[in-house]
C-alpha positions as CSV (number, residue, x, y, z in Angstrom):
1,M,39.9,-21.6,34.9
2,E,41.8,-20.2,32.0
3,H,45.4,-19.2,32.5
4,R,47.3,-16.8,30.3
5,A,50.9,-16.9,29.2
6,R,53.6,-14.3,29.9
7,P,52.7,-10.7,30.4
8,G,51.6,-9.1,27.1
9,S,50.7,-12.5,25.6
10,D,47.1,-13.4,24.7
11,R,47.9,-17.1,24.4
12,A,45.8,-19.3,26.6
13,L,47.7,-21.7,28.9
14,S,44.9,-24.3,29.0
15,G,42.1,-25.5,26.8
16,P,40.5,-28.6,25.4
17,L,43.1,-28.9,22.6
18,Q,46.4,-27.3,22.3
19,S,49.2,-27.6,19.8
20,F,52.8,-26.4,20.1
21,D,55.6,-25.9,17.7
22,L,58.5,-26.9,20.0
23,D,61.3,-25.9,17.6
24,E,59.7,-22.4,17.3
25,A,59.3,-22.1,21.1
26,A,62.9,-23.2,21.6
27,T,64.1,-20.6,19.1
28,R,62.1,-17.9,20.9
29,L,63.7,-18.9,24.3
30,R,67.2,-18.5,22.8
31,E,66.3,-15.0,21.5
32,E,65.3,-13.7,24.9
33,K,67.4,-11.7,27.2
34,E,67.9,-14.4,29.8
35,W,69.4,-16.8,27.4
36,Q,71.5,-14.1,25.7
37,E,72.9,-13.2,29.2
38,G,73.9,-16.8,29.9
39,R,71.0,-17.9,32.0
40,R,68.5,-20.7,31.5
41,N,65.1,-19.8,30.2
42,A,61.7,-21.5,30.2
43,V,58.2,-21.0,29.0
44,T,55.0,-22.6,30.4
45,L,53.1,-24.0,27.5
46,R,50.2,-25.4,29.5
47,K,49.0,-24.9,33.0
48,G,45.8,-26.3,34.4
49,G,43.5,-29.2,34.1
50,G,45.8,-31.5,36.0
51,L,48.9,-31.0,33.7
52,N,51.6,-28.4,33.5
53,V,54.0,-28.4,30.5
54,V,57.2,-26.4,30.4
55,L,59.8,-26.0,27.7
56,L,63.2,-25.5,29.4
57,A,66.4,-24.2,27.8
58,M,69.6,-24.7,29.8
59,K,73.2,-23.5,29.1
60,A,76.0,-26.0,29.5
61,G,76.9,-26.3,33.1
62,D,73.6,-24.9,34.4
63,R,72.0,-26.9,37.2
64,L,68.5,-27.1,38.7
65,E,69.4,-27.9,42.3
66,E,67.7,-30.9,44.0
67,H,63.9,-30.4,44.4
68,A,60.7,-32.3,44.3
69,A,57.7,-31.6,41.9
70,P,54.1,-31.5,43.2
71,G,53.2,-34.4,40.9
72,A,54.7,-37.1,38.8
73,I,56.9,-35.8,36.0
74,T,58.2,-36.7,32.6
75,L,61.3,-35.0,31.2
76,S,62.1,-35.5,27.5
77,V,65.4,-34.1,26.2
78,R,64.8,-32.4,22.8
79,E,68.3,-31.1,22.2
80,G,71.7,-31.5,23.9
81,R,72.5,-33.6,26.9
82,I,71.7,-33.5,30.6
83,R,72.6,-35.4,33.8
84,F,69.5,-36.3,35.8
85,T,70.0,-37.5,39.4
86,A,67.2,-39.0,41.6
87,E,67.1,-41.4,44.5
88,G,70.9,-41.8,44.3
89,E,70.9,-42.8,40.6
90,T,72.3,-40.7,37.8
91,V,71.3,-40.9,34.2
92,E,73.1,-39.3,31.3
93,A,70.3,-38.4,28.8
94,G,70.1,-37.0,25.3
95,P,67.4,-36.7,22.7
96,E,66.8,-40.4,22.7
97,T,65.7,-40.4,26.4
98,V,62.5,-39.8,28.3
99,L,62.8,-39.8,32.1
100,T,60.0,-40.1,34.6
101,C,59.7,-39.7,38.4
102,D,56.9,-40.4,40.9
103,V,55.4,-37.6,42.9
104,G,57.6,-36.2,45.6
105,V,60.9,-37.8,44.3
106,R,63.7,-35.4,44.9
107,H,65.8,-34.8,41.7
108,A,68.4,-32.5,40.2
109,V,69.2,-31.7,36.5
110,E,72.5,-30.5,35.1
111,A,73.0,-29.6,31.5
112,T,76.2,-31.2,30.2
113,S,75.8,-29.2,26.9
114,D,73.3,-26.5,25.9
115,A,70.0,-28.4,26.2
116,V,66.3,-28.1,25.6
117,C,63.9,-30.2,27.6
118,L,60.2,-30.7,27.6
119,V,58.9,-31.2,31.2
120,S,55.4,-32.4,32.1
121,I,54.1,-32.3,35.6
122,A,50.9,-33.9,36.8
123,T,49.1,-31.5,39.2
124,G,46.0,-33.4,40.2
125,G,43.6,-30.8,38.9
């Protein structure tokens, strides 16, 4: 199954090989209405084939409340700093950090400064 990006986009969300310019994608997120109005913004880069990849831009103080993903996750901070809490542990993370969680682990994310994160979620197919 081939998934498509945002309405009006002809970019495929899955395929045998994909390449992303993360700096360009982060710049686009910051130019969109959501970010300009002070809200977090995200774009799904890949969806399908057992892997979802999302680029997430968060404003300082923004928080993703505790939740669990449907698969194992990785979160790589590209810019800024976040506070990641899971299983009673808290990690302060910046661009030097990659975090991982097993499937079903409840976690929360708070931006301690404006931040951009790359999130990958294993979906099992």
